[in-house]
C-alpha positions as a printed NumPy array, in Angstrom:
array([[ 89.696,  97.865,  91.564],
       [ 92.136,  96.244,  93.915],
       [ 95.029,  98.682,  94.264],
       [ 92.352, 101.543,  94.417],
       [ 90.34 ,  99.557,  97.332],
       [ 93.941,  99.03 ,  99.186],
       [ 94.896, 102.402,  98.579],
       [ 91.547, 103.671, 100.142],
       [ 91.944, 101.507, 102.945],
       [ 95.633, 102.48 , 103.815],
       [ 94.166, 106.212, 103.49 ],
       [ 91.04 , 105.88 , 105.839],
       [ 92.704, 103.766, 107.923],
       [ 95.441, 106.541, 108.885],
       [ 92.916, 109.134, 108.621],
       [ 91.013, 107.323, 111.086],
       [ 93.113, 106.109, 113.706],
       [ 94.673, 109.376, 114.198],
       [ 91.626, 111.165, 113.949],
       [ 90.576, 109.21 , 116.93 ],
       [ 93.64 , 109.204, 119.003],
       [ 94.028, 113.006, 118.719],
       [ 90.309, 112.927, 119.802],
       [ 90.853, 110.917, 122.777],
       [ 94.37 , 112.579, 124.323],
       [ 92.469, 115.813, 123.377],
       [ 88.98 , 114.948, 125.213],
       [ 90.102, 112.705, 128.207],
       [ 86.896, 109.89 , 127.655],
       [ 88.811, 106.777, 127.013],
       [ 92.564, 106.672, 126.799],
       [ 94.174, 105.62 , 123.089],
       [ 94.823, 102.136, 122.381],
       [ 98.928, 102.698, 122.874],
       [ 97.965, 104.344, 126.832],
       [ 96.307, 101.24 , 127.061],
       [ 98.01 ,  98.665, 125.995],
       [101.862,  99.897, 125.913],
       [101.882, 101.019, 129.076],
       [103.511,  99.184, 131.379],
       [103.163,  94.983, 129.674],
       [104.156,  92.099, 132.016],
       [107.601,  91.276, 130.371],
       [107.088,  87.864, 130.927],
       [103.434,  87.571, 129.179],
       [104.968,  90.221, 126.563],
       [108.503,  90.19 , 126.668],
       [108.677,  92.179, 122.817],
       [106.155,  94.746, 123.332],
       [107.794,  94.894, 126.885],
       [110.674,  95.88 , 125.396],
       [109.525,  98.347, 122.848],
       [106.691,  99.865, 124.826],
       [108.862, 102.694, 125.828],
       [110.148, 103.734, 123.083],
       [106.216, 103.325, 121.347],
       [105.215, 106.619, 122.061],
       [107.841, 109.018, 120.085],
       [107.617, 106.671, 117.172],
       [103.501, 106.935, 117.049],
       [103.676, 110.606, 116.054],
       [106.197, 109.678, 113.31 ],
       [104.696, 110.514, 109.894],
       [104.558, 107.267, 108.769],
       [101.464, 107.297, 105.242],
       [104.193, 108.454, 102.736],
       [106.364, 105.791, 103.243],
       [103.623, 103.083, 103.68 ],
       [101.561, 104.216, 100.661],
       [104.796, 103.839,  98.553],
       [105.618, 100.12 ,  99.454],
       [102.158,  99.778,  99.187],
       [102.021, 100.912,  95.449],
       [105.893,  99.596,  94.77 ],
       [103.989,  96.324,  96.031],
       [100.823,  96.426,  93.632],
       [103.218,  97.454,  90.879],
       [105.883,  94.478,  90.941],
       [105.545,  92.254,  88.519],
       [104.107,  88.664,  89.578],
       [104.975,  85.159,  87.846]])
């Protein structure tokens, strides 16, 4: 039951996040989370975010669902001691 729920949440979140971001980019009604929060962060307040901010946009469209799902399933199948 827990494994099914974890896989379902991973899948549903991926669909919701990508659908919402696509909708916001095409309609222009509101900026995406990335566009709002990753545009010019203050390096003194958020040094790590400022460091990766310029690379975030090209990384976003990369298909990571399968990689994340594989890691999730492998973690679920790992024998616990």
